[in-house]
C-alpha positions in Angstrom: -67.2 -18.0 7.8 -69.6 -20.3 6.3 -67.5 -23.0 3.6 -68.0 -21.7 -0.2 -68.4 -25.0 -2.3 -68.4 -24.1 -5.8 -69.6 -27.1 -8.3 -68.0 -25.6 -11.4 -66.1 -27.0 -14.3 -62.5 -25.5 -15.8 -64.0 -24.5 -19.4 -67.3 -22.7 -17.9 -67.1 -18.9 -19.0 -69.8 -18.4 -15.6 -67.6 -20.4 -13.3 -64.5 -17.9 -14.2 -66.4 -14.7 -13.7 -67.0 -16.8 -10.3 -63.4 -17.5 -9.9 -62.3 -14.4 -9.8 -64.4 -12.8 -7.8 -63.9 -14.5 -5.2 -59.4 -14.0 -6.1 -60.5 -10.5 -6.2 -61.9 -10.7 -2.2 -59.3 -12.7 -1.4 -61.8 -15.4 -0.4 -61.2 -19.3 0.6 -62.9 -21.8 -1.3 -63.8 -25.3 -2.2 -64.0 -26.3 -6.0 -66.3 -29.7 -7.3 -65.5 -30.3 -11.0 -68.7 -31.6 -12.3 -69.4 -32.8 -15.6 -70.3 -29.6 -18.3 -73.1 -31.9 -19.9 -76.0 -34.1 -18.6 -76.0 -36.5 -17.0 -74.8 -34.6 -13.6 -76.2 -36.5 -10.8 -74.4 -35.1 -7.9 -75.7 -31.4 -8.9 -79.4 -32.9 -9.5 -79.0 -33.4 -5.8 -78.9 -30.5 -5.0 -80.5 -28.6 -6.9 -83.3 -30.7 -8.2 -83.3 -30.3 -11.9 -81.0 -26.5 -12.3 -78.4 -27.5 -15.2 -76.3 -24.6 -15.5 -73.2 -23.8 -14.0 -72.1 -22.4 -11.4 -73.8 -23.8 -8.5 -72.6 -22.3 -4.9 -73.4 -23.9 -1.9 -73.0 -22.6 1.6 -73.8 -25.8 4.3 -77.2 -26.6 2.8 -78.2 -23.8 0.7 -77.9 -24.0 -2.6 -77.5 -20.6 -5.1 -78.4 -20.7 -8.2 -77.4 -18.2 -10.8 -74.1 -16.1 -11.3 -76.4 -12.9 -10.8 -77.3 -14.2 -6.9 -74.1 -15.6 -6.3 -72.1 -12.3 -6.7 -74.5 -11.1 -3.7 -73.9 -13.9 -1.4 -70.1 -13.5 -1.6 -70.3 -9.5 -1.1 -72.4 -9.9 1.6 -70.1 -12.7 2.9 -67.1 -10.0 2.2 -68.0 -6.4 1.0 -64.2 -5.6 0.6 -64.5 -4.7 -2.5 -67.6 -3.6 -3.4 -69.2 -5.5 -6.3 -72.4 -2.4 -6.0 -70.6 0.5 -5.0 -73.3 3.3 -4.1 -72.8 5.9 -6.9 -72.5 2.9 -9.3 -75.2 0.2 -8.3 -77.6 0.6 -10.6 -75.9 1.4 -13.5 -73.2 -1.8 -12.4 -76.5 -4.4 -12.2 -77.9 -3.5 -15.3 -74.2 -3.6 -17.1 -74.0 -7.1 -15.4 -77.5 -8.1 -16.6 -77.0 -7.1 -19.9 -73.3 -8.7 -20.6 -74.6 -11.6 -19.3 -77.0 -12.2 -21.5 -76.5 -10.0 -24.6 -73.5 -10.1 -24.9 -72.8 -13.6 -23.8 -75.0 -15.0 -26.6 -73.2 -12.7 -29.1 -70.0 -14.6 -27.8 -71.3 -17.9 -28.1 -72.4 -17.6 -31.7 -69.0 -16.0 -32.5 -67.3 -19.0 -31.1 -69.2 -21.7 -32.3 -68.9 -20.6 -35.8 -67.0 -23.8 -37.6 -63.6 -22.2 -37.3 -64.1 -21.2 -33.5 -65.4 -24.6 -32.6 -62.6 -26.4 -34.0 -60.5 -24.3 -31.2 -63.2 -24.9 -28.5 -64.0 -28.4 -29.0 -61.0 -29.9 -30.5 -59.6 -31.8 -27.7 -62.2 -33.7 -27.8 -63.4 -36.9 -29.3 -66.0 -37.2 -32.2 -68.5 -38.7 -29.8 -68.0 -35.8 -27.3 -68.5 -33.7 -29.5 -71.5 -34.9 -30.6 -72.5 -35.2 -27.0 -71.9 -31.8 -26.8 -73.5 -30.6 -29.0 -76.9 -32.5 -28.6 -76.9 -31.0 -25.2 -76.1 -27.5 -25.9 -78.5 -27.6 -28.6 -81.1 -29.1 -25.5 -79.9 -26.3 -23.7 -81.5 -23.5 -26.4 -84.9 -25.0 -27.1 -86.9 -24.2 -29.5 -86.4 -21.1 -29.6 -82.6 -21.2 -30.1 -81.7 -19.2 -27.1 -78.3 -18.5 -26.9 -77.6 -18.1 -31.0 -78.1 -15.0 -33.4 -77.2 -14.1 -36.6 -73.5 -14.4 -36.7 -73.2 -10.9 -38.4 -75.2 -9.4 -36.0 -73.0 -10.7 -33.1 -69.6 -10.0 -34.9 -71.3 -6.5 -35.4 -72.4 -6.5 -31.3 -68.9 -7.1 -30.0 -67.2 -4.8 -32.2 -69.5 -2.4 -30.8 -69.5 -3.0 -27.6 -66.1 -3.2 -27.1 -65.1 -0.3 -29.5 -66.8 1.7 -26.5 -65.4 0.3 -23.8 -62.3 0.9 -25.3 -62.8 4.6 -25.5 -64.3 4.5 -22.4 -61.2 3.3 -20.7 -58.8 5.3 -22.7 -60.6 8.8 -21.7 -59.1 7.4 -17.9 -62.2 5.8 -16.9 -60.8 2.8 -14.7 -63.9 0.8 -14.4 -66.8 -0.6 -16.8 -69.3 1.4 -14.6 -67.3 3.8 -13.9 -64.3 5.0 -11.6 -64.8 2.1 -8.9 -64.5 -1.9 -9.5 -68.5 -3.6 -9.8 -70.2 -6.5 -10.8 -70.0 -5.3 -14.2 -66.8 -5.4 -14.6 -66.6 -10.1 -13.6 -69.6 -10.0 -16.1 -67.4 -8.5 -19.0 -64.2 -10.1 -18.5 -66.2 -13.8 -18.8 -67.0 -12.7 -22.0 -63.5 -11.3 -23.0 -62.0 -14.8 -21.7 -63.7 -17.0 -23.6 -63.2 -15.0 -26.5 -59.2 -15.7 -25.7 -60.0 -19.3 -25.6 -60.3 -19.2 -29.1 -56.8 -19.0 -30.8 -57.7 -17.8 -34.5 -60.8 -16.1 -33.4 -59.3 -14.3 -30.4 -57.8 -11.4 -32.7 -60.4 -9.8 -32.9 -59.8 -8.7 -29.4 -56.4 -7.5 -31.5 -58.2 -4.1 -32.3 -59.0 -3.0 -28.7 -55.4 -2.3 -26.3 -57.3 -0.5 -23.6 -60.0 -3.5 -23.3 -56.9 -6.2 -23.1 -55.1 -3.6 -20.9 -58.3 -3.5 -18.4 -58.3 -7.4 -18.8 -55.5 -7.9 -17.6 -55.5 -6.1 -14.6 -58.7 -8.0 -13.7 -56.7 -11.3 -14.4 -54.2 -10.2 -12.3 -56.5 -10.8 -9.0 -56.1 -14.6 -9.5 -58.4 -17.0 -8.0 -57.9 -16.8 -4.6 -57.6 -19.7 -1.9 -59.0 -22.4 -3.7 -59.1 -26.1 -2.2 -60.9 -29.1 -4.5 -62.8 -31.4 -3.8 -65.1 -34.3 -4.5 -69.0 -34.3 -5.0 -69.3 -37.1 -2.1 -67.7 -34.8 0.2 -69.9 -31.7 -0.6 -73.2 -33.4 -0.7 -72.3 -34.9 2.9 -71.7 -30.8 3.9 -75.2 -30.1 2.8 -76.7 -33.4 4.4 -75.2 -33.2 7.8 -76.0 -29.3 7.6 -79.5 -27.4 8.1 -80.8 -24.8 5.8 -80.4 -21.1 7.2 -83.2 -19.2 8.3 -84.5 -16.8 5.5 -86.3 -13.7 6.9 -88.8 -11.6 5.0 -91.0 -15.0 4.6 -93.2 -14.4 1.0 -93.9 -10.6 0.1 -98.1 -10.5 0.2 -99.8 -9.9 -3.2 -97.2 -12.1 -5.0 -99.8 -14.6 -5.3 -98.3 -16.8 -3.3 -97.7 -18.4 0.1 -95.3 -19.8 2.1 -95.5 -24.0 2.0 -96.7 -23.7 -1.8 -95.6 -26.2 -4.0 -94.1 -24.4 -6.6 -91.6 -24.9 -9.4 -89.0 -22.2 -10.6 -87.8 -22.0 -14.3 -85.2 -19.9 -15.9 -87.0 -17.9 -18.8 -84.7 -18.1 -21.2 -82.4 -21.4 -21.8 -81.6 -24.1 -19.7 -85.6 -24.1 -19.3 -85.5 -27.3 -16.5 -88.2 -26.6 -14.1 -87.3 -27.2 -10.5 -89.9 -28.2 -8.0 -90.5 -27.8 -4.3 -91.9 -25.5 -1.5 -91.8 -22.3 -1.1 -89.8 -20.3 1.5 -89.6 -17.0 0.9 -90.2 -14.7 -2.3 -90.1 -11.1 -3.0 -89.1 -8.9 -5.8 -85.5 -10.1 -6.0 -85.1 -13.5 -5.1 -87.2 -16.8 -4.5 -86.5 -19.6 -2.4 -87.4 -23.7 -2.5 -87.3 -26.4 0.2 -86.6 -29.7 -1.3 -85.7 -32.9 0.1 -83.5 -35.3 -1.4 -82.1 -38.8 -0.2 -78.3 -38.2 -0.3 -78.5 -34.6 0.3 -81.3 -34.2 3.1 -83.0 -30.8 2.9 -81.6 -28.0 1.2 -82.7 -24.3 -0.1 -82.4 -23.4 -3.4 -82.2 -19.9 -4.2 -82.8 -18.3 -7.8 -82.6 -15.1 -8.5 -86.3 -13.7 -9.4 -85.3 -11.9 -12.3 -85.1 -14.0 -15.2 -87.2 -17.0 -13.4 -90.8 -17.8 -13.8 -92.4 -18.7 -10.2 -95.5 -20.7 -10.8 -97.9 -23.2 -9.4 -96.6 -27.0 -9.3 -99.0 -28.8 -11.0 
């Protein structure tokens, strides 16, 4: 199996989602600790301008967005399956909702004044100011990842209450009897809230949810070895991007070799430019050339990303 390199940082909830997934699958992996805010020169050398965390590197192939990273990890280590046949559709839909709507509610809840102190109190004033400016830029003019606080609290209570009831009824996992990707997408939201000491009391009303969280937490993070970003860049430079099957789907409006950009549709809307290698209903793959990383393929899920002709 090729080496798995996760570019992540310790307090990132989406990084925790993938760290736990590595543990559940018993995978060995390498961790590169990256800055939580810009500038991220070593990450950008691999991804172009994609700035979200985490990013998975396999040789000279760079996988963006945890929705896609989960699929890659599942293909490499199919047991336990993240998309069990009887729950595959519901698990995907639920995972997407937890990663978007529920996460937006969690961010809104946690970064009210009482929560911000818990989350950022260890930082110096200048660091807090830099973090706030970075996240404001990520949200953009539409203020993505924010909703009115009362609505965020209501959404969290409604979701956690329904899940708690489901767990108490004997359903072992989020989307049904079997573990699935939806469990990992819910997990990182609960993990995130538990980090804010005062505000974490919201979870006290949901003991079955907390018992489920404890069962998930027991997976741990697998076998991890920390490396420097310069090592990861050297790995990419020495490797060749993997051959891509399928190419560009007919009727997509694009052809292989087109100069294009890929941009998230919600937040952190920084376009990544490259040459189109593959495109279908589920993925987009660009070839990039970087002086430090060499030739790399950058992979995105199709859902949640806009593909446009460059220029």
